[in-house]
C-alpha positions in Angstrom: 4.3 -9.4 -51.9 5.8 -12.9 -51.6 9.2 -14.3 -52.5 9.2 -18.1 -52.8 13.0 -18.6 -52.5 16.2 -16.6 -52.2 19.3 -17.6 -54.1 18.4 -21.3 -54.9 21.7 -21.5 -56.9 23.7 -20.8 -53.8 21.9 -23.3 -51.7 22.0 -26.0 -54.3 25.5 -25.8 -55.5 27.4 -24.4 -52.5 25.4 -26.6 -50.1 25.2 -29.8 -52.1 28.1 -29.7 -54.5 30.9 -27.7 -52.9 29.8 -28.4 -49.3 30.5 -24.8 -48.2 27.1 -24.2 -46.8 24.6 -26.4 -45.0 24.0 -29.3 -45.3 27.7 -29.6 -46.3 27.3 -32.3 -49.0 29.7 -32.8 -51.9 27.7 -34.6 -54.5 27.4 -33.1 -58.0 24.5 -35.3 -59.1 22.6 -34.5 -55.9 23.3 -30.7 -56.4 21.7 -30.7 -59.8 18.7 -32.7 -58.6 18.4 -30.4 -55.7 18.3 -27.4 -58.0 15.4 -28.9 -59.9 13.5 -29.7 -56.6 14.0 -26.1 -55.5 12.5 -24.9 -58.7 9.7 -27.3 -58.4 9.0 -26.2 -54.9 9.0 -22.6 -56.1 6.4 -23.4 -58.7 4.2 -25.3 -56.2 4.5 -22.3 -53.8 3.4 -19.9 -56.5 0.4 -22.2 -57.1 -0.5 -22.2 -53.4 0.0 -18.5 -52.9 -2.3 -17.7 -55.9 -4.9 -20.1 -54.6 -4.9 -18.5 -51.1 -4.3 -14.9 -52.1 -6.4 -12.1 -53.5 -6.2 -9.5 -56.3 -3.4 -7.7 -54.5 -1.2 -10.8 -54.1 2.1 -10.4 -55.9 4.5 -13.4 -56.2 8.2 -13.6 -57.3 11.5 -15.3 -56.6 15.0 -13.9 -55.9 17.9 -15.1 -58.0 21.6 -14.2 -57.6 23.7 -12.9 -60.5 27.4 -12.6 -61.0 29.0 -10.8 -64.0 31.1 -13.3 -65.8 34.1 -12.6 -68.1 36.7 -14.9 -69.7 40.3 -14.7 -68.4 41.5 -14.6 -72.1 39.8 -14.3 -75.5 40.4 -18.0 -76.1 37.5 -20.2 -77.2 38.1 -22.4 -74.2 37.7 -19.6 -71.7 34.7 -18.2 -73.5 33.1 -21.7 -73.4 33.8 -21.8 -69.6 31.9 -18.5 -69.2 29.0 -19.7 -71.4 28.6 -22.9 -69.3 28.9 -21.1 -65.9 26.3 -18.6 -67.1 24.1 -21.5 -67.9 24.6 -23.1 -64.6 24.2 -20.1 -62.4 21.8 -17.9 -64.4 20.1 -19.5 -67.4 19.3 -22.8 -65.6 17.0 -20.8 -63.4 15.8 -18.1 -65.7 15.0 -20.3 -68.6 13.1 -22.8 -66.5 11.0 -20.1 -64.8 10.4 -17.7 -67.8 10.7 -20.1 -70.8 9.6 -23.4 -69.4 12.7 -25.5 -70.2 16.3 -25.9 -69.1 19.0 -24.6 -71.4 20.0 -27.3 -74.0 23.7 -26.6 -73.8 23.8 -27.2 -70.1 21.8 -30.4 -70.4 24.1 -31.6 -73.1 27.2 -31.1 -70.9 25.6 -32.7 -67.9 24.6 -35.9 -69.7 23.4 -38.4 -67.1 24.2 -36.0 -64.3 21.2 -33.9 -65.4 18.3 -34.0 -62.9 15.5 -36.5 -63.3 12.2 -34.8 -64.1 8.6 -35.9 -64.4 5.9 -34.9 -66.8 4.4 -31.6 -65.8 7.3 -30.4 -63.8 8.4 -27.6 -66.1 4.8 -26.4 -66.4 4.7 -26.1 -62.7 8.0 -24.3 -62.5 7.1 -21.8 -65.3 3.9 -20.5 -63.6 3.7 -16.7 -64.4 5.3 -14.3 -61.9 4.6 -10.7 -61.1 8.2 -9.8 -60.5 11.8 -11.0 -60.2 14.1 -10.2 -57.3 17.8 -9.9 -58.3 20.9 -10.0 -56.1 24.2 -8.6 -57.4 27.6 -8.2 -55.8 30.5 -8.8 -58.0 32.2 -10.1 -61.1 34.1 -13.4 -61.7 36.8 -13.9 -64.3 36.8 -17.5 -65.4 39.5 -19.8 -66.8 39.1 -23.1 -68.6 40.3 -26.2 -66.9 40.6 -29.5 -68.7 39.9 -31.4 -65.5 36.7 -29.4 -64.6 33.2 -30.8 -65.2 30.7 -28.2 -64.1 32.8 -25.7 -62.1 35.6 -23.5 -63.6 38.2 -21.6 -61.6 38.1 -17.8 -61.2 41.1 -15.5 -61.7 42.0 -12.7 -59.4 41.4 -9.3 -61.1 44.8 -7.6 -60.6 44.7 -3.9 -59.7 40.9 -4.0 -59.0 39.4 -3.1 -55.6 38.1 -6.1 -53.6 35.9 -6.4 -50.6 36.6 -8.4 -47.4 34.8 -11.3 -49.1 37.5 -11.2 -51.8 34.9 -10.0 -54.3 35.9 -7.6 -57.0 34.0 -4.2 -56.9 32.5 -4.1 -60.4 29.6 -1.7 -60.6 29.1 -2.0 -64.4 27.9 -5.6 -63.8 24.6 -4.5 -62.2 23.8 -2.4 -65.3 24.5 -5.3 -67.6 22.4 -7.6 -65.4 19.4 -5.4 -65.5 19.6 -4.8 -69.2 19.9 -8.5 -69.9 16.9 -9.4 -67.7 14.8 -6.7 -69.4 15.8 -7.5 -73.0 16.2 -11.2 -73.0 13.4 -12.3 -70.6 10.9 -9.4 -70.8 10.4 -9.6 -67.0 7.5 -7.3 -66.1 9.0 -5.9 -62.9 12.4 -6.2 -61.3 13.5 -5.5 -57.7 17.2 -5.4 -56.6 16.8 -7.3 -53.4 20.5 -7.4 -52.4 23.4 -5.2 -53.3 26.2 -4.3 -50.9 29.7 -5.0 -49.6 31.6 -6.3 -46.6 34.5 -4.3 -45.2 36.6 -4.4 -42.1 34.5 -1.9 -40.1 35.8 -0.7 -36.7 34.6 1.8 -34.1 36.8 4.9 -34.0 38.0 6.8 -30.9 35.0 9.1 -31.3 32.6 6.2 -31.3 31.7 6.5 -34.9 32.1 3.9 -37.7 33.4 5.5 -40.9 33.1 3.3 -43.9 33.9 5.5 -47.0 34.6 2.4 -49.2 31.0 1.2 -48.7 29.7 4.6 -49.6 31.8 4.6 -52.7 30.5 1.0 -53.6 26.9 2.0 -53.2 27.2 5.3 -55.0 28.8 3.7 -58.0 26.3 0.9 -58.2 23.3 3.2 -57.8 24.8 5.3 -60.6 24.7 2.2 -62.8 21.2 1.4 -61.6 20.0 4.8 -62.7 21.6 4.3 -66.1 19.6 1.1 -66.5 16.4 2.9 -65.6 17.0 5.4 -68.4 17.2 2.5 -70.8 13.7 1.4 -69.9 14.4 -1.3 -67.3 11.2 -1.8 -65.2 13.0 -1.5 -61.9 10.5 -1.2 -59.1 12.8 -1.1 -56.1 16.4 -1.3 -54.6 17.5 -2.7 -51.3 21.0 -2.5 -49.7 22.4 -5.6 -48.2 22.2 -5.1 -45.4 20.4 -2.9 -42.8 22.7 -4.2 -40.1 25.7 -6.6 -39.7 24.4 -10.1 -39.7 25.0 -13.8 -39.5 26.4 -14.5 -43.0 25.9 -18.2 -44.0 28.9 -20.4 -43.0 31.0 -17.3 -42.3 29.0 -16.4 -39.2 29.6 -12.9 -37.8 33.0 -12.5 -39.4 31.8 -10.4 -42.4 30.1 -7.0 -41.9 27.7 -6.0 -44.6 25.5 -3.7 -42.6 24.7 0.0 -42.8 24.5 -0.4 -39.0 27.4 -1.7 -36.9 26.5 -4.4 -34.4 28.8 -4.7 -31.3 28.0 -8.4 -30.9 29.1 -8.8 -27.2 26.8 -5.9 -26.1 24.3 -5.9 -29.0 24.8 -2.1 -29.3 23.8 -0.6 -32.6 25.8 2.2 -34.2 24.7 3.8 -37.5 27.7 3.8 -39.8 28.6 6.7 -42.0 27.1 4.7 -44.9 23.8 4.5 -43.1 23.6 8.2 -42.6 24.6 8.7 -46.3 22.0 6.2 -47.5 19.3 7.8 -45.3 20.0 11.1 -47.2 19.9 9.3 -50.5 16.4 7.9 -49.7 15.2 11.3 -48.5 16.4 13.0 -51.7 15.3 10.1 -53.9 18.7 10.5 -55.6 22.4 11.0 -55.3 
């Protein structure tokens, strides 16, 4: 099984527009052009993998998804959600599974839209065997008259948040799966990343207890099962992550792992969530 790219939206827009991730560029036009080049590279990779593979070769791509809601019922806030859904989700889904970019996004972008060449979209839309999907959180969006292609998010008061500042919103993974199944008829879906960062510490007994992560995973797996009962062709689920890791521009400051890493010594300690998830796997259920 092959994945051509992981989260091209993050690399394109956070790396080339916001400048948060490498290469740290802040250029909106370059960001959109980069997104097209990522998708073109994906299509060319699919072509190469098919040409050099065999009957068992399976090829897909992993896209990231965030549940989006308007801050108010106003038409302006709803339009902000519609556009950001187009930027973060439909821009990639429509290109890959429908062979074109969403017209409403192209209309708003105007001359900022990426330059394409004849045959590009046919390359991008080469058939896939599966889609990888990453899900973590929800964003509540508010219209801003001064915004062009990025609208501000509003903090969800009273909701639980992870160390990343991300709202814990399990229902979103269910909605994501149903949408992918019903709107895009994707043959097979894998949840490649789903998890949470918390301020994990080693206790006096040498254990790492992380009940909030267990709760996060339990609630999301419950929603995943609900999606399965609705006929979603889900083929697999992976927690992010097996162990604490180097997390983009945040380095080692955020701990997503089921295994605690003591970075100075490199000692590994299985967290309570790791033991819990091991039992979930063994039982094939909650």
